[in-house]
C-alpha positions, 0 to 999 in steps of 0.5 A: 160769575164767581168760582168755588175752589175745593180741596177735597180730603178724606176728612175735610174739604178746604173751600175758597171763592173767587172775586166776581172778576175771576182774578183772586181766590180767597179762603172761606173755610174748612168743612169737616165731612165723612168721605163715606157719606158723600152728602155730608158736606152738601148743606154747608156747600149749598149755603156757600154756593148760594151766598156767593152766587157760585157758577162753577167749581174747581176741584183739586185733582191729586195725580201721582207724580208720574201723572197717573190717577190714583185712589185720591184722584178717583175720589176727586173725580167722583166728588166732581160728578157729585157737585155737578149732579147735586148743585147743578154747576159745571166742574173742572178738575185742577192738577193739585199735585203740590198744592198742600206742600206749597200751602204748608211752605207758605204757612211755615214761612209766615211762622204760623204755629203747627196748631194753627197750620193744621186748622187752615192748611186745607183752606189754603190749599183750596186757595192755591188750587183756585188761584192756579186755575184763575191764573191759567184762565186769565192768561188765555184772555191775554 
C-alpha cells in the first residue's frame, strides 16, 4: 500500500508519495489551493490518489513548540477529516514542527536559489513529513 504525505498550508499543499514497500518518500508536486474552499484541491488529489493507488494519508500537524495545538494545527485536523470523508482513506497526523525549517536548510545546503526554493519547499516538507512517518512505522517492525 502506498501512502501520500501532505504539507497543508493556507495557499499550497505539498505532496509526497511513498514507494510500494513504505520505505521511501518521493516529492510529487505542490498544489495551489484556496484554504477557504476546502474542496479546491480535491480534483488534483483524487488524480494522485488514483494514479498511485494510495491507501492512507499522512498530514503534517504543526503543533506549537510547547506542544499545544494552534490555528494551523486545527486547520490540519479539519483537512484530515476532509480527506477521510472525500477520499475514503484513513489519515494520520504527523508532528511537523520543524519540517519546513529542515526542508529550507537542505535546499540552502544544496545551494538552490531562492526562486527555486520557493517552488519546491512545500513538496520537500511533504517528503520530510512522510519520511518521518515511514521511518517510525518501519522501526516498529524491527
